[in-house]
Residue, then its C-alpha position, 0 to 999 in steps of 0.5 A: x654761460x652768463x654771469x648771474x647777478x644778485x644785487x640789492x640793499x645791505x642785509x637782505x640775504x644776497x650772500x646766503x642766496x649766492x652761496x646756496x645757488x653756488x652750491x647747486x650750480x658749481x659757482x663761485x661768488x664775486x663780491x660787488x660791494x665796495x666796502x667788503x673789498x677792505x680787510x677788517x671792514x666786517x661790521x656794518x658791511x654784512x660781510x659773510x664770515x668765512x664759517x658761513x661761506x660753506x666752502x664756496x670760493x669768494x673773490x674780491x673780499x678782503x683784497x685792500x688794506x684800509x689805507x688803500x683807496x678803492x678804485x672802480x676801474x681796477x675793480x672792473x679789470x680784476x673782476x672781469x679777469x676773474x669772470x673770464x677765468x671762471x667761465x674758462x673752467x665752466x664755473x658759474x660766476x655769481x656777482x653779488x653786492x649792493x654797489x651799483x657802480x661796481x656791478x655796472x662796471x663789470x656788466x656794462x661797457x664803462x670806461x674810466x679815464x686815468x687820473x692826471x696827477x698834476x691836476x689832482x695835486x693842484x686841486x688838493x692844494x686848493x683844498x688844503x689852502x682854501x677849503x672845500x667851499x672854495x672848490x665847490x664855488x669853482x665847480x659851480x662856476x665851471x660846471x653849474x649842472x654838476x654842482x646842482x647834483x653834487x653835495x658841497x662836502 
């Protein structure tokens, strides 16, 4: 059994399709929208209300407090565990969302390096003291190609 993926823009009917499909083929939905991970972030995310889920189990929805930071590496690990668990029970996983990185993190062999807290602290200090423009200037000097593809803010 494979993972079914329904991916697209917000408010295009992905969730309704996923629920209907899950009812037909004994499936469960795994959210792949980075904003729907957050509790209380219902407006603007088109999060399907519990009353419209028609009894279908939804994973990876409302799992983070707004004060927590979404982490695609952690999402990848948890979602793959959910998928493996569902497959072991002959339940069809249906991955649904519009966050391409989150979808790809589950499907592709993406590896995410850990965070070096010392390096992060160094750059956060520069940000606090000199602002975002100074950090962006540093990026332009260190990696001009990356700077061409990243907004200064």
